[in-house]
LUMNU-8784 format. One record per residue: x, y, z of N, C-alpha, C in turn. Coordinates in steps of 0.2 Angstrom, whole numbers, plus 5000, padded with zeros to 4 digits. Last residue first. Layout:
XYZXYZXYZ;...
This chain:
487248534813487848534809487648514801;486248524822486248584818486848584813;486348394828485748414824485848474820;487548384835487448344829486848364825;487248474845487748494841487748454834;486248404852486048464849486648484844;487148294858486548284853486348344849;488048364866488248324860487748314855;487148424875487648474871487848434865;486648314881486148364877486648404873;487748264888487448224883486948264878;488048364897488548344892488248304886;486948354905487048424901487548404896;487048234911486448254907486548314902;488148254918488148204913487648214908;487748354927488348364923488348314917;486748304935486548344929487148364925;487248234945487048194939486848244933;488248374951488048304952487848264945;487648524942488048484948487748414948;487548664933487548584932487948554938;487748804932487248774937487148694937;488848854925488648884931488148844935;489248774914489748814917489548834924;488048704909488648664911489148704915;487348814906487148784912487748734914;488048854894488048904900487848864906;487648734887488348754888488448804894;486248754886486548694890487348704891;486248864877485948864884486248814888;486848824866487148874870486948874877;485848724861486548704863486948754868;484848814858484748764864485448744866;485348884848485248914854485148874860;485448774839486048804841485948844847;484148734837484548684840485248724842;482748774834483348824836483848784840;481548724832482148704828482748744829;480548744841480648794835481248774831;480848634849480248634845480248684839;482048694855482048634850481448624846;481548794863481948814857482048754852;480848714872480448764868480848774862;481848644878481348604874480948654870;482548744884482948714879482348674874;481748774894481848824889482148794883;481848654902481148684899481248734894;483148654906482948604901482248624898;483248774914483648774908483348714903;482448734925482148784920482548784914;483348634930482648614927482348664923;484348714934484448674929483848644926;483748784945483948824939484048774933;483648674954483048714952483148754945;484948634956484448594953483848624950;485448754962485748734956485248684952;484748744975484648794970484948784963;485348614979484548624978484448684973;486648654980486448594976485748604974;486648754990486848764984486648714979;486248675001485848724999486048744992;487348585003486648565001486248614998;488348685006488348645000487748614998;487848715019487948765014487948735007;488048595026487348625025487348675019;489448585025488948535022488248555021;489848685034489948695026489548645022;489448635046489148695044489248705036;490248515047489548515047489148575044;491548575047491348535041490548525041;491448635060491548675054491348645048;491348525068490748575068490848625062;492548465066491948435064491348485064;493448575071493448555065492848515062;493648615084493048645081493048625073;494748555089494148545093493548575089;495748605080495548535080494848525083;495448755072495748725077495348655078;495748775054495248765060495548725066;496748765045496548835047496048835053;497148635042497648685044497448755046;495848575039496348545044496948595046;495348655029495048665036495548635041;495548655015496048695019495848685027;494448585011495148555010495648585014;493348675014493448605017494148575016;493648775005493748785012493748725016;493348704993494048734994494148745002;492048684994492448624994493148644995;491548814992491448784999491948724999;491948834979492248874984492148844991;491148744972491848734972492248774978;489948804974489948744977490748724977;490148924967490048934974490148864978;490248874954490848904957490748914965;488948824952489548784951490148814955;488248944953488148894958488748844958;488149094949488749044948488748994953;487249194949487049134946487549084945;487649304956487749304949487649244946;487349264969487049324966487049324959;488349174971487649154970487249204967;489549244972489449204966488749184965;489249314984489349354978489249304972;489249204993488649244992488649284985;490549164992490049124990489449154988;491249264999491349254992490849214989;490649255012490749315009490849305001;490649125017490049155015490149215011;492049115021491749075016491149095013;492049215031492449225025492249175019;491149165041491049225037491349235031;491949045044491249035041491049105037;493149105049493149065043492449055040;492649175060492949215054492949175048;492149075068491649125065491949165059;493349005072492848975068492349025065;494949095068494349085073493849045068;496349005062495849065061495249045065;498048945062497348935064496949005064;499348945059498848985054498148965056;500148875067500148945068499648985063;500148735063499748755069499748835070;501848745058501148715058500748735064;502548915058502548845058501848815058;502549055060502449035053502448955053;502149185072502249115070502149105063;501649315076502149275080502249205078;500849385068500549365075501049325079;501549405057501449465061501149445068;501449285051502049305054501949365058;500049285047500249235052500949255055;500149385037499749395043499949355049;500949325028501249385031500849405038;500149225024500749205027501049265031;498449245026499049265023499649245027;497349105029497549165030498249185026;496249015017496749015022497049085023;495349025006495248985011495748975017;495449124996495949064996495749015001;494549224998494749204991495149134991;494349245011493749225007493949205000;495649275015495449205017494749185012;495749405009496249345007495949275009;494849465017494749465010495149405007;495549455029494849425028494749415021;496649535027496749455028496149425027;496149655026496449625020496549555021;495649665039495149665034495449635027;496849665046496449615047495849605042;497349795041497749725040497249665041;496749905045496449875039496849805037;497549955055496949935057496549895051;499249915054498749955052498049915054;500349825057500049855062499449905061;500849795044500549745048500149765054;501149855031500849885036500449835041;501749765022502049835023501749865029;501049645023501749645024502049715025;499749685020499949655027500649655028;499949725006499749765011499849745018;500349605000500849655001500649705006;499249525002499849505005500349565006;498349594993498149585001498849565005;498949574981498949644984498749644992;498749444979499449464980499449534983;497349434978497749404984498449424985;497149504966496949534973497249504979;497749414957498049484958497849514965;496949304959497649294960497949364962;495549354955495749334962496449334963;494849444945495549424945495849414952;493549484945493649404946494449394945;492849614954493349594950493449514951;491749694959491649624957492249594953;491949814964491749814957491649744955;492449784977491749814976491449804969;493749754973493349704976492549724975;494249874967494149814963493749764966;494149954980493749964974493749914969;494949874989494249884990493949904984;496349864983495949814986495249824986;496949984978497149924975496749864978;496250094983496350094976496450014974;496150074998495650094994495650074986;497450035001496949985002496350004998;498250144997498350084994497750034995;497650245006497650254999497750184995;498050195019497350195017497250205009;499450195018499150135018498350135016;499650335017499850295012499550225012;499150375030498850395024499050355018;500050305038499250285039498950315032;501250365035501150295034500450275034;500950495040501050485033500950415031;500850475053500250505050500350495042;502150435056501550395058500950415053;502850545053502950485049502350435050;502350635063502250655055502350585051;502750575075502050585073501950595066;504150585073503850525074503050525072;504250725073504450685067504150615067;503950755086503550785081503650745074;504950695093504350675094503850695089;506050765088506050695087505350665088;505850895093505850875085505750805084;505950875106505350895104505250875096;507350855106506950805108506250815106;507850985101507950925097507450865099;507451065111507151075105507251015101;508351015121507651005122507251015116;509551065115509450995115508750975116;509351205117509451175110509251105110;509351205131508751225127508751205120;510651175134510151125136509451145132;511351285128511451215125510851165127;510951385136510651385129510751315126;511551335148510851355148510551345141;512951315146512551265147511751275146;514151355136513551395138512951345139;514951255133515251305138514651355140;514451175123514351155130514551205135;513851235108514451245113514151235120;513151125095513151185100513751185105;512450965092512851025090512751085096;511650855096512450855098512750915096;510450885084510650845090511450845090;510050955073510450995077510650955083;509150865066509850875064510350915068;507950895071508250835073509050835072;507450995062507651005069508050955072;507150925050507750975051507950995058;506050855055506650825052507250865052;505150955057505450925063506050885061;504451085052504951045049505351005054;503451165057503351095057503851055053;503751295060503551275053503351205052;504251285073503651315072503351305065;505451215070504951185074504251215073;506151325064505951255060505451215064;506251405075505951425069505651365064;507051335083506351345085505951375079;508251325076507851265078507151275079;508551465075508451425069508051365071;508851485089508351525085508151495079;509851395092509251395095508651425091;510851455084510651385082509951375085;511051575090510851575083510551505081;511451535103510851575102510551575095;512551465103511951425104511351465102;513651555103513451535097512851495097;513851695112513551635113513251605106;515351785112514651785109514451705110;516251835126516151795121515451795118;516351905138516251945132516151905126;516551805148515951845148515851885142;517851765144517251715144516651755144;518651875147518551845140517951805139;518551875161518251935156518151915149;519051755164518351765166518051825162;520351785160520051725157519251735158;520751895168520751905161520351845157;520751835180520251885179520251895171;521751735179521051715180520551775178;522851815177522651775172521951755172;522951885189522851925183522551885177;523151775197522551815198522451855192;524451735192523851685192523251725192;525251845196525151835189524551785188;525151835210524851895207524751885199;525751715212525051715214524751775210;527051745207526651695204525951695205;527451835217527351855210526951805206;527351755229526951815228526851835221;528451675225527751645226527251705226;529551765226529351725219528651705220;529451805239529351855234529151815227;529751685246529151715247528951765241;531051665241530551615239529851645240;531851775246531651775239531151725237;531651735261531451795258531351795250;532351615264531551615263531351685260;533651605267533451615260532751615259;534151585280534051655278533751665271;534351475286533751485284533651555282;535551525299535251475295534551495292;537051615303536351615303536151565298;538551545312538251575307537451565307;538751575330538751535324538451575318;538551665341538351595342538451555335;538851795345539251765341539151685341;537751845351538251825355538751785351;536651905345536651835346537251805350;537052045344536452025348536451945350;538152035336538252055343537652035347;537452005324537951955327538151975334;536752115322536452055323536852005326;537752215320537352225326536952155327;538352165308538752175314538252175320;537252185299537552115301537952115307;537152325299536552275301536852215303;538352365293538252385300537652335303;538252305280538752285285538652305292;537152375275537152305276537652275281;537752505275537152495279537052415280;538852485266538952505273538352495277;538052455254538552405257538652425264;537352575252536952515253537452465257;538452665250537952675255537652615257;538952615238539352615244538952625250;537852635229538052565231538452565237;537852765228537252735231537452665233;539052795221538952825228538352785232;538752735209539252705213539252735220;537652815205537552745205538152715210;538252945204537752935208537652855210;539252915194539452935200538952925205;538452885183538852825185539152845192;536752945185537452945182537852895186;535152855182535652895186536352895183;533852905171534352855172534952885176;532252935176532852965174533452915176;531152865178531052925176531652955173;531252695173531352745178531352815174;529852605165530552625165530652685170;528852485174528952545170529652565171;528952305171528952365176529052425172;527752205164528352235162528452305167;526952055164527052115168527752145166;526051975152526651975155526752045158;524551885152524851945151525551945155;524351715144524351755150524751825149;523251695130523951695133523951745139;522051605122522151645127522951645130;520951585108521551565111521751615116;519151575108519851605106520451585111;518251425105518451485109519151515107;517651375089518051365095518251425099;515951395084516651415083517051395089;514851255081515051315085515751335084;514251195066514551185072514851255075;512751145057513351195058513651185065;512550975053512351035055512951085057;511950835042512450875046512250935048;510350745044510850785040511350815045;509850565047509850635049510450675045;508450445039509050465040509150535042;507150405035507350385041508050405043;506750475022506250465028506550445034;507850545016507450485017506950475022;508050745021508350685019507950625018;508050925020507750865022508150805018;509351045026508851025022508650945023;509551135041509751075038509251055033;509651315042509351245043509651195039;511451375045510751375042510351315043;512451465057512251405053511551405050;513551585057512751585058512551525054;515051585065514651575059513951565061;515751705075515351645075514951635069;517251775079516751775074516451705074;517651845095517751785090517151785085;518451995100517851955099517951895094;520051995109519652015103519051965102;520052045126520151995121519752015115;520552205132520052155132520152105126;522152235140521652255135521152195134;523152205149522652255151522152265146;524252165136524152165144523652225145;523552115121524052145125523852155132;523151955115522852015118523452045122;523951875101523751875108523551945110;523851895087523951835090523851825097;522751985076523151985082523251915085;522952005059522651965064523051955070;522852145049523252095053522852065058;521752145035521952175041522352125045;522252145017521952105023522152145030;521752275006522352235009522052205016;520252244996520752285000521252245004;520252144981519952174987520452214991;520152174964520552144970520252174976;520152174947519652174953520052144959;521752244942521052234941520652224947;522952264945522652324943521852314942;523252104940523552164943523252224940;521852004941522452034937522652094941;521551884953521351944950521951974947;520751734961521351764957521051834954;520351624973520251684970520851714967;520151454972520651504974520451564970;519151334980519151384975519651444977;518951164982519351214984519351274978;517751044987517951084982518451144985;517150954996517750934994518050984988;516351085005516351015004517050995002;517251235001516551205003516551135001;518351355004518251285004517551265006;519351474995518751464998518651384998;520851564998520551494996519951484999;521551704991521151674996520851614993;522251764980522551704984522151674989;521651924982522051874977522351824982;520251924993520851954990521251904986;518551964996519051914994519651954991;517751995011517952025004518551985002;516451905017517151915017517351945010;515251835029515451885023516151895023;515351725037514751735034514851785028;516651595038516451665037515751665035;517851495046517151495044516951575044;519551475040519051505045518351505042;520351435029520251385035519751415040;520151525019520851515022520751485029;518551525022519051555018519651555022;517151415022517751435025518251465020;515451395025515951415020516551445024;514251265030514651325031515151335026;513351165029514051145031514451205032;512151235026512151185031512851175034;512151415022512251345020512351295026;511751545021511551505026511551435024;512551585010511851585009511551545014;513951695012513651635014512951635014;514651805001514151795006513851725007;516151884996515851824997515351825003;516352024985516252004992515851934992;517552104976517152044976517052014983;517852264972517852214977517352164975;517652374964518252334962518252274967;515952384967516552424964517052374961;515552234972515452304974516052344972;514852084967515352134965515152204968;514651934976514351994974514952054972;514451764976514951814975514651884972;513651654988513651704982514251754982;513451484992513651554994513651594987;512551374989512951374995513151444997;511151304985511451374984511851394990;511251174989510951194983511151264981;512851134998512151154997511951174990;513850994998513751064996513051084995;513950865000514150905006514050985004;513650804988513150794994513350844999;513950894973514250854979513750854985;514250974959513850914962514150884967;514251134957514751084959514351024963;514051264946513751204949514251154950;513851434945514451374945514151324949;512651484945513051494939513651454939;511251374949511851414951512251424945;510151294947510051364946510651404947;510551164950510651184943510451254942;511451154965510851164962510951184955;512651164972512551094969511851104965;513451324970513151274974513051204970;513551494969513951434968513551384973;513151644959512951594965513351524963;513751804956513651734954513551694960;513751974949513751924955513651854952;513752064939513752094946513752034951;514952014926514352044929514352064936;516051874930515851924926515151954929;517451774933516851814936516651874932;517851624925517851694925517251724929;518651484931517951504930517951584931;519651344927519551414929518851434927;519951184935519751224929519651294932;520451014939520551084940520351124933;519950864947519950904941520050974943;519650794958520250774954520350814948;518550864964518550794962519050774957;519151024960518550984962518550914959;519751174961519951114961519451064964;519651324951519251274955519651204955;520051484952520351424950520051364954;519051624947519151564952519451514949;519451794943519251724941519351684947;519351954937519451914942519151844940;520352054925519752014926519851964932;
């Protein structure tokens, strides 16, 4: 039976291979689960074909190595070590059991005159998504194959000469050289020994070196032309992700690829640049949608429903401005905040470039509109006392919110609004007294007391406050 000896995070354990296949990865759907950030959810698969277990990489981001080399497919043999992330899985098989075929020899250098062996290039897969502001690792191109210069070996002679022929040939050569030297000396007039006669061997050596360099250059160019361009696979995957709108995964290809193929490398990096732009647009659209949803649910709907939980609404307005200061609804949230508190949000002031004294000034018209916004809602509900207090709150905050040259004008405008509220409250209180007299004639003292208590909360202003308190005390004593 075949099994994997797993070494992972300081622990070792065995995993038996049964059935027709098993998947390995960090996802819970795998048969062998290895929780590691550098291991894909479904990293690779072992498939059984007869007596052979074949490893198939499932387009993992980090790739799969067997005995230190990246592979897409590989028939496992006993002793093969599979590396993914920080895990090491050693394939074992019983004698006579499930074992792969014998490994083929790996050539170390190409023989003279033969083409270099092709280099296996791993097919990297798309990079899975990450946080919204962070990038994932990407597959890397395989290194170029090692090259060694061919060595020229002269062909052996067709027939080895006999010792007699060899001796006879040497004698002839010596006689010929002696005759040539004697003739040269005679022509020179016996003027002394010859100089510089060692140039011949040097020229021969230089020529041989030049020939070897030319052969090496030709071999290198041939090997370069026959290499597989690893950028093509990366470029195809990046463009497919771009077409799907998965720009975050496209950005992860930045800096990857083989620069020795400049054309496809440049096209891959251009795809990364387009991915960055698309990702920025996606993030911007997502932030706008999230901000709109927060404003609608947390601020607008409670406000339209007449929520009286002002402190909670103020907190949500501050949070909106702090999280999305550049959003078009930030000014609206600040306006609601002013209408509730009489002063702008600190987050809004900070977004405009200041937090110190004099930095929280708001335009004259904005303050008047904001004061009227909340007061009008209170008046519609008969809450004259609350509206009057609301205007007083704006007046107390005016020195720090209104520019000094408009302060007196702002106070005059609010004084007119307060006078209007006082008159309306007086009219309402007069009607309350009339209704209370009718109830008292009917000896309904408790009902009359409740009527004055309601007036004390909503419509009693100025001198009417004391009159209302006296009536409440008098009627309470009558029905006890």
